N, CA, C and O atoms as a GROMACS GRO file, in nm:
protein
  544
    1MET      N    1   0.121  -0.116   0.008
    1MET     CA    2  -0.001   0.011  -0.010
    1MET      C    3   0.085   0.104   0.029
    1MET      O    4   0.186   0.088   0.097
    2ARG      N    5   0.028   0.236  -0.029
    2ARG     CA    6   0.102   0.381  -0.060
    2ARG      C    7   0.093   0.494   0.072
    2ARG      O    8   0.121   0.614   0.083
    3PHE      N    9   0.049   0.410   0.146
    3PHE     CA   10   0.061   0.493   0.280
    3PHE      C   11   0.180   0.532   0.323
    3PHE      O   12   0.207   0.652   0.329
    4ALA      N   13   0.243   0.461   0.350
    4ALA     CA   14   0.420   0.506   0.376
    4ALA      C   15   0.439   0.626   0.330
    4ALA      O   16   0.468   0.726   0.395
    5GLN      N   17   0.414   0.611   0.161
    5GLN     CA   18   0.454   0.734   0.090
    5GLN      C   19   0.396   0.847   0.085
    5GLN      O   20   0.449   0.929   0.011
    6ALA      N   21   0.281   0.886   0.154
    6ALA     CA   22   0.208   0.976   0.166
    6ALA      C   23   0.264   1.071   0.252
    6ALA      O   24   0.299   1.023   0.360
    7ARG      N   25   0.285   1.204   0.237
    7ARG     CA   26   0.367   1.291   0.388
    7ARG      C   27   0.255   1.351   0.464
    7ARG      O   28   0.292   1.413   0.564
    8VAL      N   29   0.122   1.348   0.441
    8VAL     CA   30   0.047   1.411   0.539
    8VAL      C   31  -0.114   1.304   0.507
    8VAL      O   32  -0.157   1.250   0.404
    9ALA      N   33  -0.170   1.310   0.659
    9ALA     CA   34  -0.285   1.200   0.714
    9ALA      C   35  -0.384   1.255   0.733
    9ALA      O   36  -0.340   1.370   0.745
   10ARG      N   37  -0.498   1.264   0.748
   10ARG     CA   38  -0.592   1.314   0.818
   10ARG      C   39  -0.683   1.225   0.895
   10ARG      O   40  -0.750   1.134   0.848
   11LEU      N   41  -0.678   1.266   1.029
   11LEU     CA   42  -0.684   1.233   1.127
   11LEU      C   43  -0.851   1.249   1.190
   11LEU      O   44  -0.888   1.366   1.205
   12ALA      N   45  -0.930   1.162   1.219
   12ALA     CA   46  -1.071   1.189   1.235
   12ALA      C   47  -1.068   1.168   1.352
   12ALA      O   48  -0.972   1.102   1.392
   13THR      N   49  -1.149   1.207   1.432
   13THR     CA   50  -1.178   1.212   1.552
   13THR      C   51  -1.309   1.212   1.577
   13THR      O   52  -1.383   1.253   1.487
   14VAL      N   53  -1.362   1.171   1.693
   14VAL     CA   54  -1.493   1.187   1.732
   14VAL      C   55  -1.521   1.290   1.824
   14VAL      O   56  -1.458   1.278   1.929
   15ALA      N   57  -1.605   1.400   1.818
   15ALA     CA   58  -1.640   1.535   1.901
   15ALA      C   59  -1.685   1.504   1.945
   15ALA      O   60  -1.711   1.384   1.938
   16GLU      N   61  -1.743   1.594   2.045
   16GLU     CA   62  -1.843   1.592   2.208
   16GLU      C   63  -1.982   1.536   2.176
   16GLU      O   64  -2.029   1.450   2.250
   17ASP      N   65  -2.043   1.574   2.081
   17ASP     CA   66  -2.186   1.573   2.016
   17ASP      C   67  -2.197   1.454   1.893
   17ASP      O   68  -2.293   1.441   1.816
   18GLY      N   69  -2.053   1.360   1.896
   18GLY     CA   70  -2.038   1.240   1.865
   18GLY      C   71  -2.030   1.289   1.685
   18GLY      O   72  -2.056   1.201   1.603
   19SER      N   73  -2.006   1.379   1.653
   19SER     CA   74  -1.979   1.405   1.502
   19SER      C   75  -1.837   1.421   1.479
   19SER      O   76  -1.772   1.479   1.566
   20PRO      N   77  -1.758   1.362   1.337
   20PRO     CA   78  -1.666   1.309   1.303
   20PRO      C   79  -1.596   1.448   1.331
   20PRO      O   80  -1.670   1.546   1.324
   21ARG      N   81  -1.446   1.470   1.365
   21ARG     CA   82  -1.353   1.593   1.316
   21ARG      C   83  -1.250   1.554   1.250
   21ARG      O   84  -1.188   1.451   1.277
   22LEU      N   85  -1.218   1.646   1.142
   22LEU     CA   86  -1.105   1.613   1.058
   22LEU      C   87  -0.973   1.689   1.064
   22LEU      O   88  -0.974   1.805   1.024
   23VAL      N   89  -0.877   1.645   1.103
   23VAL     CA   90  -0.744   1.756   1.089
   23VAL      C   91  -0.586   1.657   1.026
   23VAL      O   92  -0.544   1.545   1.058
   24PRO      N   93  -0.531   1.768   0.920
   24PRO     CA   94  -0.436   1.684   0.921
   24PRO      C   95  -0.306   1.679   0.988
   24PRO      O   96  -0.275   1.750   1.083
   25ILE      N   97  -0.226   1.582   0.927
   25ILE     CA   98  -0.159   1.527   1.072
   25ILE      C   99  -0.016   1.481   0.978
   25ILE      O  100  -0.035   1.438   0.865
   26THR      N  101   0.145   1.493   1.037
   26THR     CA  102   0.240   1.405   1.005
   26THR      C  103   0.244   1.304   1.070
   26THR      O  104   0.190   1.299   1.181
   27PHE      N  105   0.297   1.220   1.027
   27PHE     CA  106   0.290   1.061   1.114
   27PHE      C  107   0.376   0.952   1.044
   27PHE      O  108   0.371   0.940   0.922
   28ALA      N  109   0.441   0.886   1.109
   28ALA     CA  110   0.536   0.763   1.057
   28ALA      C  111   0.492   0.646   1.101
   28ALA      O  112   0.459   0.630   1.218
   29LEU      N  113   0.488   0.541   1.002
   29LEU     CA  114   0.456   0.394   1.002
   29LEU      C  115   0.581   0.342   1.036
   29LEU      O  116   0.688   0.360   0.978
   30VAL      N  117   0.549   0.258   1.167
   30VAL     CA  118   0.646   0.139   1.209
   30VAL      C  119   0.643   0.009   1.108
   30VAL      O  120   0.528  -0.028   1.084
   31GLY      N  121   0.714  -0.044   1.062
   31GLY     CA  122   0.670  -0.164   1.014
   31GLY      C  123   0.633  -0.140   0.835
   31GLY      O  124   0.631  -0.031   0.777
   32GLU      N  125   0.608  -0.259   0.780
   32GLU     CA  126   0.558  -0.226   0.648
   32GLU      C  127   0.379  -0.194   0.619
   32GLU      O  128   0.284  -0.254   0.671
   33PRO      N  129   0.376  -0.087   0.525
   33PRO     CA  130   0.227  -0.051   0.483
   33PRO      C  131   0.126  -0.180   0.455
   33PRO      O  132   0.146  -0.253   0.359
   34GLY      N  133   0.022  -0.200   0.541
   34GLY     CA  134  -0.088  -0.281   0.521
   34GLY      C  135  -0.063  -0.423   0.612
   34GLY      O  136  -0.134  -0.523   0.599
   35SER      N  137   0.085  -0.410   0.730
   35SER     CA  138   0.084  -0.492   0.798
   35SER      C  139   0.131  -0.451   0.933
   35SER      O  140   0.150  -0.517   1.035
   36ALA      N  141   0.144  -0.311   0.904
   36ALA     CA  142   0.210  -0.286   1.030
   36ALA      C  143   0.129  -0.260   1.139
   36ALA      O  144   0.009  -0.270   1.115
   37ASP      N  145   0.163  -0.226   1.262
   37ASP     CA  146   0.130  -0.255   1.379
   37ASP      C  147   0.067  -0.152   1.437
   37ASP      O  148  -0.036  -0.151   1.505
   38ALA      N  149   0.177  -0.019   1.387
   38ALA     CA  150   0.179   0.105   1.465
   38ALA      C  151   0.218   0.231   1.362
   38ALA      O  152   0.282   0.227   1.257
   39ILE      N  153   0.160   0.337   1.428
   39ILE     CA  154   0.206   0.471   1.380
   39ILE      C  155   0.155   0.544   1.456
   39ILE      O  156   0.050   0.554   1.519
   40PHE      N  157   0.312   0.634   1.433
   40PHE     CA  158   0.330   0.753   1.550
   40PHE      C  159   0.290   0.938   1.473
   40PHE      O  160   0.320   0.977   1.360
   41SER      N  161   0.242   0.991   1.547
   41SER     CA  162   0.216   1.127   1.526
   41SER      C  163   0.238   1.244   1.637
   41SER      O  164   0.187   1.200   1.740
   42ALA      N  165   0.278   1.339   1.655
   42ALA     CA  166   0.342   1.402   1.746
   42ALA      C  167   0.293   1.572   1.747
   42ALA      O  168   0.296   1.647   1.650
   43VAL      N  169   0.257   1.599   1.861
   43VAL     CA  170   0.197   1.765   1.851
   43VAL      C  171   0.361   1.869   1.840
   43VAL      O  172   0.447   1.883   1.927
   44ASP      N  173   0.356   1.916   1.725
   44ASP     CA  174   0.505   1.952   1.693
   44ASP      C  175   0.541   2.127   1.706
   44ASP      O  176   0.459   2.177   1.784
   45HIS      N  177   0.611   2.202   1.667
   45HIS     CA  178   0.622   2.316   1.722
   45HIS      C  179   0.580   2.419   1.610
   45HIS      O  180   0.616   2.537   1.613
   46LYS      N  181   0.486   2.355   1.494
   46LYS     CA  182   0.442   2.468   1.402
   46LYS      C  183   0.348   2.524   1.552
   46LYS      O  184   0.316   2.462   1.653
   47PRO      N  185   0.325   2.662   1.510
   47PRO     CA  186   0.267   2.757   1.590
   47PRO      C  187   0.090   2.740   1.607
   47PRO      O  188   0.005   2.748   1.518
   48LYS      N  189   0.072   2.717   1.744
   48LYS     CA  190  -0.046   2.650   1.798
   48LYS      C  191  -0.065   2.762   1.909
   48LYS      O  192   0.011   2.842   1.963
   49SER      N  193  -0.211   2.727   1.920
   49SER     CA  194  -0.259   2.815   2.090
   49SER      C  195  -0.232   2.771   2.160
   49SER      O  196  -0.168   2.837   2.241
   50THR      N  197  -0.251   2.642   2.186
   50THR     CA  198  -0.196   2.545   2.298
   50THR      C  199  -0.133   2.404   2.244
   50THR      O  200  -0.178   2.354   2.141
   51PRO      N  201  -0.038   2.347   2.309
   51PRO     CA  202  -0.002   2.207   2.348
   51PRO      C  203  -0.143   2.091   2.364
   51PRO      O  204  -0.147   1.976   2.320
   52ALA      N  205  -0.220   2.143   2.420
   52ALA     CA  206  -0.293   2.044   2.434
   52ALA      C  207  -0.419   2.084   2.416
   52ALA      O  208  -0.502   2.137   2.489
   53LEU      N  209  -0.415   2.015   2.198
   53LEU     CA  210  -0.526   2.019   2.194
   53LEU      C  211  -0.633   1.932   2.165
   53LEU      O  212  -0.638   1.812   2.194
   54THR      N  213  -0.738   2.013   2.093
   54THR     CA  214  -0.880   1.939   2.106
   54THR      C  215  -0.866   1.784   2.085
   54THR      O  216  -0.924   1.703   2.158
   55ARG      N  217  -0.794   1.751   1.990
   55ARG     CA  218  -0.774   1.613   1.902
   55ARG      C  219  -0.724   1.484   2.055
   55ARG      O  220  -0.780   1.376   2.071
   56LEU      N  221  -0.616   1.536   2.142
   56LEU     CA  222  -0.577   1.476   2.263
   56LEU      C  223  -0.719   1.428   2.313
   56LEU      O  224  -0.766   1.314   2.305
   57GLN      N  225  -0.788   1.562   2.377
   57GLN     CA  226  -0.898   1.528   2.461
   57GLN      C  227  -0.982   1.428   2.368
   57GLN      O  228  -0.977   1.313   2.412
   58ARG      N  229  -1.022   1.434   2.306
   58ARG     CA  230  -1.100   1.362   2.220
   58ARG      C  231  -1.052   1.246   2.177
   58ARG      O  232  -1.130   1.184   2.105
   59ILE      N  233  -0.962   1.203   2.194
   59ILE     CA  234  -0.872   1.093   2.173
   59ILE      C  235  -0.887   1.014   2.349
   59ILE      O  236  -0.886   0.892   2.363
   60GLY      N  237  -0.899   1.095   2.449
   60GLY     CA  238  -0.941   1.074   2.554
   60GLY      C  239  -1.084   0.982   2.569
   60GLY      O  240  -1.100   0.860   2.570
   61ARG      N  241  -1.155   1.063   2.576
   61ARG     CA  242  -1.274   1.016   2.560
   61ARG      C  243  -1.285   0.881   2.477
   61ARG      O  244  -1.310   0.770   2.524
   62GLU      N  245  -1.263   0.909   2.360
   62GLU     CA  246  -1.273   0.832   2.242
   62GLU      C  247  -1.162   0.752   2.143
   62GLU      O  248  -1.166   0.781   2.023
   63PRO      N  249  -1.091   0.680   2.176
   63PRO     CA  250  -0.986   0.628   2.146
   63PRO      C  251  -1.001   0.580   1.990
   63PRO      O  252  -0.901   0.593   1.919
   64ARG      N  253  -1.101   0.535   1.942
   64ARG     CA  254  -1.122   0.440   1.808
   64ARG      C  255  -1.117   0.583   1.716
   64ARG      O  256  -1.187   0.684   1.730
   65VAL      N  257  -1.015   0.558   1.622
   65VAL     CA  258  -0.987   0.681   1.521
   65VAL      C  259  -0.985   0.612   1.398
   65VAL      O  260  -0.973   0.490   1.404
   66SER      N  261  -0.998   0.691   1.244
   66SER     CA  262  -0.963   0.613   1.177
   66SER      C  263  -0.821   0.767   1.114
   66SER      O  264  -0.805   0.884   1.151
   67LEU      N  265  -0.747   0.677   1.004
   67LEU     CA  266  -0.646   0.798   0.930
   67LEU      C  267  -0.672   0.744   0.811
   67LEU      O  268  -0.714   0.632   0.783
   68LEU      N  269  -0.641   0.844   0.736
   68LEU     CA  270  -0.697   0.888   0.576
   68LEU      C  271  -0.588   0.925   0.481
   68LEU      O  272  -0.598   1.040   0.437
   69ALA      N  273  -0.477   0.850   0.435
   69ALA     CA  274  -0.386   0.912   0.331
   69ALA      C  275  -0.476   0.878   0.168
   69ALA      O  276  -0.567   0.797   0.148
   70ASP      N  277  -0.424   0.955   0.092
   70ASP     CA  278  -0.435   0.952  -0.062
   70ASP      C  279  -0.358   0.998  -0.134
   70ASP      O  280  -0.252   1.044  -0.092
   71ASP      N  281  -0.397   1.000  -0.285
   71ASP     CA  282  -0.330   1.101  -0.349
   71ASP      C  283  -0.427   1.115  -0.455
   71ASP      O  284  -0.516   1.035  -0.486
   72TYR      N  285  -0.392   1.247  -0.515
   72TYR     CA  286  -0.481   1.347  -0.582
   72TYR      C  287  -0.411   1.377  -0.732
   72TYR      O  288  -0.299   1.422  -0.710
   73THR      N  289  -0.433   1.370  -0.856
   73THR     CA  290  -0.350   1.360  -0.953
   73THR      C  291  -0.462   1.404  -1.099
   73THR      O  292  -0.572   1.349  -1.108
   74GLU      N  293  -0.433   1.468  -1.164
   74GLU     CA  294  -0.558   1.487  -1.249
   74GLU      C  295  -0.515   1.338  -1.359
   74GLU      O  296  -0.606   1.316  -1.438
   75ASP      N  297  -0.432   1.269  -1.368
   75ASP     CA  298  -0.424   1.150  -1.415
   75ASP      C  299  -0.493   1.018  -1.340
   75ASP      O  300  -0.420   0.941  -1.278
   76TRP      N  301  -0.652   0.994  -1.351
   76TRP     CA  302  -0.694   0.920  -1.294
   76TRP      C  303  -0.673   0.812  -1.246
   76TRP      O  304  -0.731   0.758  -1.152
   77ALA      N  305  -0.564   0.762  -1.330
   77ALA     CA  306  -0.521   0.592  -1.326
   77ALA      C  307  -0.404   0.602  -1.205
   77ALA      O  308  -0.358   0.495  -1.166
   78HIS      N  309  -0.346   0.741  -1.137
   78HIS     CA  310  -0.312   0.703  -1.024
   78HIS      C  311  -0.343   0.764  -0.916
   78HIS      O  312  -0.266   0.818  -0.836
   79LEU      N  313  -0.496   0.755  -0.909
   79LEU     CA  314  -0.542   0.775  -0.780
   79LEU      C  315  -0.534   0.645  -0.658
   79LEU      O  316  -0.520   0.525  -0.679
   80TRP      N  317  -0.544   0.696  -0.561
   80TRP     CA  318  -0.531   0.562  -0.482
   80TRP      C  319  -0.527   0.652  -0.346
   80TRP      O  320  -0.485   0.766  -0.327
   81TRP      N  321  -0.594   0.544  -0.245
   81TRP     CA  322  -0.640   0.596  -0.114
   81TRP      C  323  -0.636   0.476  -0.034
   81TRP      O  324  -0.663   0.371  -0.092
   82VAL      N  325  -0.591   0.472   0.155
   82VAL     CA  326  -0.578   0.435   0.225
   82VAL      C  327  -0.612   0.446   0.375
   82VAL      O  328  -0.544   0.515   0.452
   83ARG      N  329  -0.738   0.363   0.419
   83ARG     CA  330  -0.781   0.427   0.538
   83ARG      C  331  -0.710   0.272   0.672
   83ARG      O  332  -0.702   0.149   0.679
   84VAL      N  333  -0.684   0.372   0.734
   84VAL     CA  334  -0.638   0.286   0.893
   84VAL      C  335  -0.756   0.309   0.997
   84VAL      O  336  -0.789   0.422   1.032
   85ASP      N  337  -0.817   0.188   1.047
   85ASP     CA  338  -0.900   0.203   1.172
   85ASP      C  339  -0.779   0.191   1.331
   85ASP      O  340  -0.677   0.122   1.333
   86ALA      N  341  -0.815   0.252   1.412
   86ALA     CA  342  -0.684   0.248   1.512
   86ALA      C  343  -0.775   0.299   1.615
   86ALA      O  344  -0.890   0.342   1.616
   87TYR      N  345  -0.652   0.273   1.732
   87TYR     CA  346  -0.714   0.246   1.881
   87TYR      C  347  -0.586   0.401   1.879
   87TYR      O  348  -0.498   0.412   1.793
   88ALA      N  349  -0.599   0.463   1.949
   88ALA     CA  350  -0.524   0.587   1.971
   88ALA      C  351  -0.479   0.597   2.148
   88ALA      O  352  -0.545   0.574   2.249
   89GLU      N  353  -0.369   0.632   2.131
   89GLU     CA  354  -0.331   0.654   2.290
   89GLU      C  355  -0.247   0.780   2.268
   89GLU      O  356  -0.184   0.790   2.162
   90VAL      N  357  -0.240   0.892   2.373
   90VAL     CA  358  -0.179   0.962   2.379
   90VAL      C  359  -0.056   0.941   2.481
   90VAL      O  360  -0.077   0.909   2.598
   91LEU      N  361   0.082   0.962   2.428
   91LEU     CA  362   0.173   0.963   2.497
   91LEU      C  363   0.261   1.087   2.564
   91LEU      O  364   0.315   1.167   2.487
   92THR      N  365   0.275   1.099   2.696
   92THR     CA  366   0.374   1.266   2.743
   92THR      C  367   0.492   1.195   2.765
   92THR      O  368   0.592   1.242   2.712
   93GLU      N  369   0.502   1.102   2.824
   93GLU     CA  370   0.651   1.019   2.872
   93GLU      C  371   0.694   0.889   2.852
   93GLU      O  372   0.603   0.806   2.856
   94GLY      N  373   0.816   0.842   2.829
   94GLY     CA  374   0.855   0.740   2.767
   94GLY      C  375   0.917   0.649   2.694
   94GLY      O  376   0.914   0.674   2.573
   95THR      N  377   0.980   0.536   2.728
   95THR     CA  378   1.032   0.502   2.593
   95THR      C  379   0.935   0.480   2.452
   95THR      O  380   0.989   0.482   2.342
   96GLU      N  381   0.825   0.465   2.462
   96GLU     CA  382   0.725   0.417   2.337
   96GLU      C  383   0.720   0.586   2.267
   96GLU      O  384   0.733   0.594   2.145
   97ARG      N  385   0.704   0.692   2.335
   97ARG     CA  386   0.673   0.809   2.292
   97ARG      C  387   0.817   0.831   2.210
   97ARG      O  388   0.817   0.863   2.091
   98GLU      N  389   0.935   0.812   2.283
   98GLU     CA  390   1.057   0.816   2.237
   98GLU      C  391   1.105   0.760   2.096
   98GLU      O  392   1.187   0.808   2.017
   99THR      N  393   1.026   0.640   2.088
   99THR     CA  394   1.074   0.558   1.960
   99THR      C  395   0.942   0.627   1.866
   99THR      O  396   0.950   0.610   1.744
  100GLY      N  397   0.858   0.682   1.904
  100GLY     CA  398   0.793   0.762   1.802
  100GLY      C  399   0.856   0.900   1.711
  100GLY      O  400   0.845   0.934   1.593
  101ILE      N  401   0.933   0.960   1.840
  101ILE     CA  402   0.986   1.049   1.793
  101ILE      C  403   1.086   0.997   1.688
  101ILE      O  404   1.059   1.006   1.569
  102ALA      N  405   1.177   0.953   1.722
  102ALA     CA  406   1.292   0.869   1.609
  102ALA      C  407   1.225   0.806   1.512
  102ALA      O  408   1.292   0.830   1.412
  103PHE      N  409   1.116   0.727   1.474
  103PHE     CA  410   1.048   0.769   1.324
  103PHE      C  411   1.007   0.829   1.297
  103PHE      O  412   1.002   0.817   1.174
  104LEU      N  413   0.929   0.961   1.347
  104LEU     CA  414   0.877   1.070   1.274
  104LEU      C  415   1.012   1.139   1.248
  104LEU      O  416   1.004   1.214   1.150
  105GLN      N  417   1.159   1.136   1.318
  105GLN     CA  418   1.223   1.173   1.260
  105GLN      C  419   1.371   1.157   1.167
  105GLN      O  420   1.482   1.211   1.161
  106ARG      N  421   1.284   1.029   1.090
  106ARG     CA  422   1.348   0.952   0.983
  106ARG      C  423   1.280   1.002   0.878
  106ARG      O  424   1.327   1.024   0.767
  107LYS      N  425   1.156   1.021   0.917
  107LYS     CA  426   1.093   1.079   0.777
  107LYS      C  427   1.085   1.232   0.740
  107LYS      O  428   1.085   1.267   0.622
  108TYR      N  429   1.078   1.310   0.832
  108TYR     CA  430   1.039   1.443   0.795
  108TYR      C  431   1.192   1.490   0.874
  108TYR      O  432   1.235   1.440   0.977
  109GLU      N  433   1.264   1.610   0.786
  109GLU     CA  434   1.383   1.677   0.834
  109GLU      C  435   1.326   1.725   0.930
  109GLU      O  436   1.392   1.710   1.033
  110GLN      N  437   1.186   1.803   0.951
  110GLN     CA  438   1.174   1.918   1.009
  110GLN      C  439   1.206   1.889   1.167
  110GLN      O  440   1.252   1.973   1.246
  111TYR      N  441   1.173   1.744   1.200
  111TYR     CA  442   1.174   1.681   1.316
  111TYR      C  443   1.334   1.696   1.366
  111TYR      O  444   1.383   1.752   1.464
  112ARG      N  445   1.389   1.623   1.261
  112ARG     CA  446   1.547   1.662   1.356
  112ARG      C  447   1.578   1.744   1.317
  112ARG      O  448   1.693   1.722   1.279
  113ARG      N  449   1.541   1.870   1.289
  113ARG     CA  450   1.612   1.998   1.320
  113ARG      C  451   1.555   2.008   1.460
  113ARG      O  452   1.632   2.039   1.551
  114GLN      N  453   1.398   1.981   1.493
  114GLN     CA  454   1.357   2.048   1.623
  114GLN      C  455   1.298   1.952   1.670
  114GLN      O  456   1.183   1.992   1.687
  115PRO      N  457   1.307   1.832   1.707
  115PRO     CA  458   1.228   1.724   1.766
  115PRO      C  459   1.132   1.788   1.892
  115PRO      O  460   1.165   1.857   1.988
  116PRO      N  461   0.984   1.731   1.846
  116PRO     CA  462   0.874   1.746   1.920
  116PRO      C  463   0.888   1.740   2.063
  116PRO      O  464   0.951   1.648   2.116
  117SER      N  465   0.805   1.880   2.162
  117SER     CA  466   0.879   1.809   2.306
  117SER      C  467   0.749   1.775   2.371
  117SER      O  468   0.752   1.757   2.493
  118ALA      N  469   0.598   1.757   2.286
  118ALA     CA  470   0.513   1.778   2.368
  118ALA      C  471   0.443   1.648   2.334
  118ALA      O  472   0.526   1.561   2.304
  119ALA      N  473   0.329   1.612   2.330
  119ALA     CA  474   0.277   1.440   2.370
  119ALA      C  475   0.307   1.418   2.200
  119ALA      O  476   0.319   1.494   2.104
  120VAL      N  477   0.310   1.296   2.217
  120VAL     CA  478   0.297   1.202   2.056
  120VAL      C  479   0.169   1.095   2.084
  120VAL      O  480   0.140   1.037   2.188
  121ILE      N  481   0.095   1.089   1.936
  121ILE     CA  482   0.008   0.974   1.998
  121ILE      C  483   0.041   0.865   1.909
  121ILE      O  484   0.067   0.894   1.793
  122ARG      N  485   0.044   0.744   1.945
  122ARG     CA  486   0.008   0.623   1.917
  122ARG      C  487  -0.103   0.551   1.871
  122ARG      O  488  -0.202   0.517   1.935
  123PHE      N  489  -0.070   0.529   1.737
  123PHE     CA  490  -0.223   0.437   1.697
  123PHE      C  491  -0.165   0.332   1.666
  123PHE      O  492  -0.058   0.317   1.607
  124ALA      N  493  -0.281   0.212   1.732
  124ALA     CA  494  -0.266   0.071   1.754
  124ALA      C  495  -0.337   0.046   1.635
  124ALA      O  496  -0.459   0.058   1.633
  125VAL      N  497  -0.262   0.005   1.516
  125VAL     CA  498  -0.369  -0.033   1.383
  125VAL      C  499  -0.473  -0.135   1.453
  125VAL      O  500  -0.447  -0.185   1.563
  126LEU      N  501  -0.589  -0.160   1.387
  126LEU     CA  502  -0.675  -0.226   1.436
  126LEU      C  503  -0.729  -0.274   1.261
  126LEU      O  504  -0.771  -0.390   1.257
  127ARG      N  505  -0.732  -0.187   1.103
  127ARG     CA  506  -0.741  -0.266   1.043
  127ARG      C  507  -0.715  -0.187   0.894
  127ARG      O  508  -0.746  -0.068   0.901
  128TRP      N  509  -0.675  -0.221   0.793
  128TRP     CA  510  -0.558  -0.161   0.647
  128TRP      C  511  -0.712  -0.166   0.559
  128TRP      O  512  -0.789  -0.261   0.550
  129SER      N  513  -0.720  -0.055   0.512
  129SER     CA  514  -0.821  -0.071   0.373
  129SER      C  515  -0.775  -0.040   0.291
  129SER      O  516  -0.663  -0.001   0.323
  130GLY      N  517  -0.809  -0.024   0.100
  130GLY     CA  518  -0.776   0.132   0.072
  130GLY      C  519  -0.840   0.060  -0.064
  130GLY      O  520  -0.920  -0.031  -0.084
  131TRP      N  521  -0.753   0.165  -0.156
  131TRP     CA  522  -0.812   0.116  -0.316
  131TRP      C  523  -0.710   0.193  -0.387
  131TRP      O  524  -0.660   0.293  -0.334
  132ALA      N  525  -0.682   0.158  -0.488
  132ALA     CA  526  -0.598   0.197  -0.604
  132ALA      C  527  -0.654   0.196  -0.727
  132ALA      O  528  -0.674   0.082  -0.771
  133ALA      N  529  -0.683   0.281  -0.793
  133ALA     CA  530  -0.723   0.322  -0.964
  133ALA      C  531  -0.626   0.181  -1.071
  133ALA      O  532  -0.670   0.105  -1.157
  134ALA      N  533  -0.502   0.195  -1.023
  134ALA     CA  534  -0.388   0.096  -1.106
  134ALA      C  535  -0.414  -0.045  -1.035
  134ALA      O  536  -0.366  -0.134  -1.106
  135GLY      N  537  -0.460  -0.084  -0.947
  135GLY     CA  538  -0.452  -0.179  -0.847
  135GLY      C  539  -0.355  -0.200  -0.726
  135GLY      O  540  -0.315  -0.088  -0.693
  136PRO      N  541  -0.299  -0.298  -0.646
  136PRO     CA  542  -0.273  -0.297  -0.566
  136PRO      C  543  -0.090  -0.205  -0.578
  136PRO      O  544  -0.023  -0.187  -0.476
   0.00000   0.00000   0.00000
């Protein structure tokens, strides 16, 4: 699957009223796409009003989430999308948080220059699904 190639995914959480909320995130995959069991994301240094993001509170209330990565091109023969259904956990300390940061640093130069200092989210993959115009 092409999930690991994507630079940005969309994280879907559940709002207090039960409605879906989407936000773009950076992420790093641990393992091979389609069979990996963990994905990491972080609250990074980009400007935010607070590091206590609403998505973290939503994950605390309802840890079942989905991630969606896709690619659009004018040549529809190259379209694809991959969805990951996962159980999310917010990590504020510990070796697993540091592992997540290390994977993010491998993928993104920005994290090598300025490692995340706030929370890291670990997504325990429950299911992979996807589609590609050109097949798998």
